[in-house]
Every structure is written in structure tokens, then in C-alpha cells.
C-alpha positions in Angstrom: -11.6 47.1 -16.6 -12.6 44.2 -14.3 -13.5 42.0 -17.3 -10.7 43.2 -19.5 -8.1 41.8 -17.2 -9.4 38.2 -17.9 -8.9 38.8 -21.6 -5.2 39.1 -20.8 -5.0 36.4 -18.2 -6.8 33.6 -20.0 -4.5 33.4 -23.0 -1.5 32.9 -20.6 -3.4 30.2 -18.6 -4.6 28.2 -21.6 -1.3 26.5 -22.5 -0.8 25.4 -18.8 -4.4 24.2 -18.6 -4.0 22.3 -21.8 -0.9 20.5 -20.6 -2.5 19.8 -17.3 -5.6 18.3 -19.0 -3.5 16.1 -21.4 -1.0 14.8 -18.9 -2.9 14.8 -15.6 -6.7 14.9 -16.0 -6.9 12.6 -19.1 -4.8 9.8 -17.6 -7.1 10.0 -14.5 -10.1 9.6 -16.7 -8.5 6.7 -18.5 -7.6 5.0 -15.3 -11.2 5.2 -14.0 -12.4 3.7 -17.3 -9.8 0.9 -17.3 -10.8 0.0 -13.7 -14.2 -0.9 -15.1 -12.8 -3.3 -17.7 -10.9 -6.6 -17.7 -8.2 -5.4 -20.1 -5.1 -7.6 -20.2 -2.8 -4.8 -21.2 -2.0 -6.2 -24.7 -5.3 -6.8 -26.5 -7.2 -4.2 -28.4 -10.4 -5.1 -26.7 -11.3 -3.9 -23.3 -14.3 -5.9 -22.0 -16.5 -3.8 -19.7 -17.1 -5.6 -16.4 -18.5 -2.7 -14.3 -17.5 -2.7 -10.6 -16.5 -6.4 -10.5 -12.8 -5.5 -10.2 -13.6 -3.5 -7.0 -15.8 -6.2 -5.6 -13.0 -8.8 -6.2 -10.4 -6.6 -4.5 -12.6 -6.3 -1.4 -12.5 -10.1 -1.0 -8.9 -10.4 -2.1 -6.8 -11.4 1.0 -3.6 -10.3 -0.6 -5.0 -6.8 -1.3 -6.4 -6.5 2.2 -3.0 -7.6 3.7 -1.3 -5.0 1.5 -3.7 -2.4 2.8 -2.9 -3.4 6.3 0.9 -3.0 5.6 0.2 0.6 4.4 -1.7 1.2 7.6 1.3 0.1 9.6 3.6 2.4 7.6 1.1 5.2 8.1 1.5 4.9 11.9 5.2 4.2 12.2 6.8 6.5 9.5 5.3 9.8 10.6 5.9 9.1 14.3 9.5 7.9 13.8 10.5 10.5 11.3 8.9 13.6 12.8 9.8 12.9 16.4 13.5 12.4 15.6 13.6 15.4 13.1 12.0 17.6 15.7 14.5 16.5 18.3 17.5 17.2 16.1 16.0 20.5 14.9 15.5 21.7 18.5 19.0 20.6 19.5 20.7 22.3 16.6 18.8 25.6 17.0 17.8 26.2 20.6 20.5 24.0 22.0 23.3 24.9 19.7 25.7 26.0 22.5 25.7 22.5 24.0 26.4 20.7 20.8 29.8 21.2 19.3 29.9 20.9 15.6 26.1 21.4 15.1 26.6 22.8 11.6 28.5 19.7 10.6 25.8 17.4 11.8 23.2 19.4 9.9 25.0 18.8 6.7 25.6 15.1 7.4 22.0 14.4 8.3 20.9 16.0 5.1 23.2 13.7 3.0 20.5 11.0 2.3 18.4 13.6 0.5 20.9 14.0 -2.3 20.6 10.3 -3.1 17.7 8.8 -5.0 15.5 6.3 -3.2 16.8 3.5 -5.5 20.4 4.1 -4.4 19.3 4.2 -0.8 17.5 0.9 -1.2 20.4 -0.8 -2.9 22.8 0.6 -0.3 20.8 -1.0 2.6 20.5 -4.2 0.7 24.2 -4.6 1.4 23.9 -3.3 4.9 21.3 -5.9 5.7 23.0 -8.8 3.8 23.1 -11.8 6.2 26.5 -13.0 5.1 28.7 -10.0 4.6 26.4 -7.1 5.6 27.7 -4.3 7.8 25.0 -4.7 10.4 25.6 -8.4 11.1 29.4 -7.9 11.0 29.2 -5.1 13.5 27.0 -7.2 15.8 29.5 -10.1 15.6 32.5 -7.8 16.3 31.0 -6.6 19.6 30.1 -10.1 20.7 26.4 -10.0 19.8 26.3 -12.7 17.2 23.1 -14.1 18.7 21.3 -10.9 17.4 22.3 -11.4 13.8 19.4 -11.9 11.5 18.4 -12.4 7.9 16.9 -8.9 8.1 15.1 -8.8 4.7 14.2 -12.5 4.8 12.6 -12.7 8.2 8.9 -11.8 8.6 9.5 -10.4 12.1 12.3 -7.9 11.0 11.6 -7.0 7.4 9.0 -4.3 8.2 11.1 -2.6 10.8 14.2 -2.8 8.6 12.4 -1.0 5.7 10.8 1.5 8.1 14.2 2.3 9.5 15.6 3.0 6.1 12.8 5.4 5.3 13.2 7.3 8.6 16.9 7.4 8.2 16.6 8.9 4.7 13.9 11.4 5.5 15.0 12.8 8.9 17.4 15.3 7.3 14.8 16.9 5.0 12.3 17.4 7.7 15.0 18.5 10.2 15.9 21.4 7.8 12.3 22.4 7.4 11.7 22.4 11.1 14.9 24.4 11.8 13.9 27.0 9.3 10.5 27.3 11.1 12.1 27.4 14.6 14.6 30.1 13.5 11.7 32.3 12.4 10.4 32.5 16.0 11.6 35.7 17.7 14.2 35.0 20.4 12.4 37.5 22.7 9.8 34.8 23.3 12.3 32.4 24.7 14.0 35.2 26.7 10.7 36.1 28.4 10.0 32.4 29.1 13.5 32.0 30.7 12.9 35.1 32.9 9.7 33.5 34.1 11.6 30.3 35.0 10.4 28.1 32.2 12.5 25.1 31.5 13.8 24.3 28.0 11.2 21.5 27.6 8.4 23.9 28.6 9.6 26.5 26.2 9.6 24.0 23.5 6.1 22.7 24.4 4.4 26.1 24.9 6.3 28.3 22.4 8.0 26.3 19.7 5.4 23.7 19.0 2.4 26.0 18.8 4.2 28.6 16.6 5.5 26.0 14.1 2.4 23.8 14.1 1.5 24.6 10.5 4.9 23.3 9.4 4.5 20.1 11.4 1.0 19.7 10.0 2.2 19.9 6.4 5.0 17.4 7.2 2.4 15.0 8.7 0.3 15.1 5.6 3.2 14.7 3.3 4.6 11.7 5.1 1.2 10.1 5.4 0.7 10.4 1.6 4.2 8.8 1.1 3.2 6.0 3.5 0.4 5.1 1.2 2.9 4.6 -1.6 6.2 3.1 -0.5 6.6 1.4 -3.9 10.2 2.3 -4.8 11.8 1.5 -1.5 10.0 -1.8 -0.9 10.4 -2.9 -4.5 14.1 -2.2 -4.6 14.8 -3.8 -1.2 12.6 -6.9 -1.5 11.6 -7.4 -5.2 8.1 -8.3 -6.2 7.2 -10.8 -3.6 10.4 -12.8 -4.1 9.9 -14.6 -0.8 7.3 -14.9 2.0 9.0 -12.1 4.0 8.7 -9.8 1.0 5.1 -10.8 0.6 4.4 -10.0 4.3 5.5 -6.4 3.9 4.0 -5.8 0.4 2.2 -2.4 0.1 -0.7 -1.6 -2.2 1.5 0.0 -4.8 3.7 -3.1 -5.2 0.6 -5.3 -5.5 -0.7 -3.0 -8.2 2.6 -3.4 -10.1 2.4 -7.2 -9.8 -1.2 -7.2 -11.1 -0.3 -5.1 -14.1 3.2 -6.3 -15.1 3.3 -9.8 -13.8 -0.3 -11.1 -14.1 -1.3 -8.8 -17.0 -4.5 -7.8 -15.2 -4.5 -4.1 -16.1 -8.1 -3.7 -15.2 -7.6 -4.9 -11.7 -4.4 -2.8 -11.4 -6.3 0.3 -12.5 -8.9 -0.4 -9.9 -6.2 -0.6 -7.2 -4.9 2.7 -8.5 -8.3 4.3 -8.2 -8.7 3.0 -4.7 -5.2 4.3 -3.8 -6.1 7.7 -5.2 -9.4 7.9 -3.3 -7.6 6.8 -0.1 -5.0 9.5 -0.6 -7.6 12.2 -1.1 -9.6 10.9 1.9 -6.5 10.7 4.1 -5.5 14.3 3.2 -8.9 15.7 4.0 -9.1 13.9 7.3 -5.6 14.9 8.4 -6.2 18.5 7.4 -9.4 18.5 9.5 -7.9 16.6 12.5 -4.7 18.6 12.7 -6.3 22.0 12.2 -5.3 24.4 15.1 -5.6 28.0 15.9 -3.1 30.0 13.9 -0.6 32.2 15.9 0.9 35.3 14.4 4.0 37.1 15.5 
């Protein structure tokens, strides 16, 4: 009986395994092979160059700069998004009595999730427009004209402008996830803490955070993986290195796109993709190890 069940399971798994192999595993294998060639993307020949693409990237200043930009996103995006999402989730669950219209705010904060990243990027292009953008006009209207900037054309502001857009668009999603996790915690825990004289902050620190840590851990890993990409938002808001400011915030994924579609260096682009894949896997493993905590059951 133990072996017969596999005779039934395997025929059902084979179609899914076949599709996974054709559309996932095979492209991975091809990408690894292309990374070892100097293919131009149009020729039939794919000259084998070994690891020279990887060696060139390690001495490529633009690639290393792009890697540094991803590192900055990796620090700023999780901190900004998760801290604000946790704050709002706590206010709208544990502090609902003190916030009139909490249900309305939940819906409003989730609005960006129903829009594609492309739409969000285009929307904020107009917000940041130096001549007729909402942000500069609002600053002028309150007498702060000196603070107006060319937000997407200034090396000092472009990174923070893009990071703000990502955080703004992602807060609602993680807020909803955190709220669901918080609402699953028995209220008796908080009642007992109140009877013991615990403040709201102490209840949040000693009860809420430990009991929802697995949810926070998953969110950290997910945002970290997104921070290693950032292709769509940066590409839409700045273009492919259209100016020096855009070049200063260029992530690895955008540089890979330029190598492939602008310079026709598909071998180098594939090498960048392989490095990005390995970095993503390594980051996921490290974060899973570092954020591992004792699991609480209730």
C-alpha cells in the first residue's frame, strides 16, 4: 500500500514538473550557459569565454556602484516600510478606540496595492515634476519655495524620492498582513498585561512582537528580495540612465537591462542575472538564519 500510493501521485505531479522544468529550470540553465559566452543577442554564434564576464563585472565601476545602490535600498526599504506598517497596524487594532474612522484609513492605505508599479511610478513622476509637480507647488503655497527641488534630477534627493514611493506603495499591504497577525493574538493576553500594570508600549514589545515575529520575519525577507530588484520603479521614474542623477541611483537590474538591450552584451547581462540570483539566494538564507527566533504557540 505504501508504494502503491506513489503510482497514483506521480502521474498527477508529472505535468506540473514538466511545466516547471520547461519554464523555470531550463531558462536557468540557459542563463548560466549564456553567462559563459560573449553572445551579442542577435548572432547565431555564442563564443565561449568562460568566467571572463564575471571577472569583468568585478572590476566594473558601474556594476559595483549599482550593487551599492541595492545595498542602500536593502537597508532603507525594510526599515521604512515595516516600521510604519507596524505602527499603523498597532494603531488600527490595539488602539482602535482612540482613532476615529480606523476602518476608512485601512482601506485608503491599501489603495496603492490595486495599482501596478508602472502606474505608481508615472504618478509620482508628475508629483515630483519641478515645474508643475504637486510637491513643489505645495511647498510654494506654504512659503517654503526654498525647499523646492528637481527631485528626480538631483543626486542628493533622487534616492530618497524613489525610496519614499516604494514605502508609500507597500505600507498598506504589510499593514493588512500585520493586522491579521495581531488580531489572531488572544485578547486575554493584553487584559492580563493591563491588570499587571503594563503600558501599551510594553504590551506591544513583550506580547505583540514575539507572537507575530514569524509574520515580521517573512515580510523582512520578502522586502529584502524586492530591494535586490527595484527594476520597474527605478526604470519608470528615471529611465535607463537618462541623466547623471538616474545613473547615481541605478540598481543591478537596470544595469542588466542596459547591458542586454542597449549595449547588446547578452553574455554580460546573463552574468549579472546569475550574480543577482546567487545574491538573492544567499540573502534569503542569511536572513532566515539571522531572524530565526523561538516559536510561541497559543
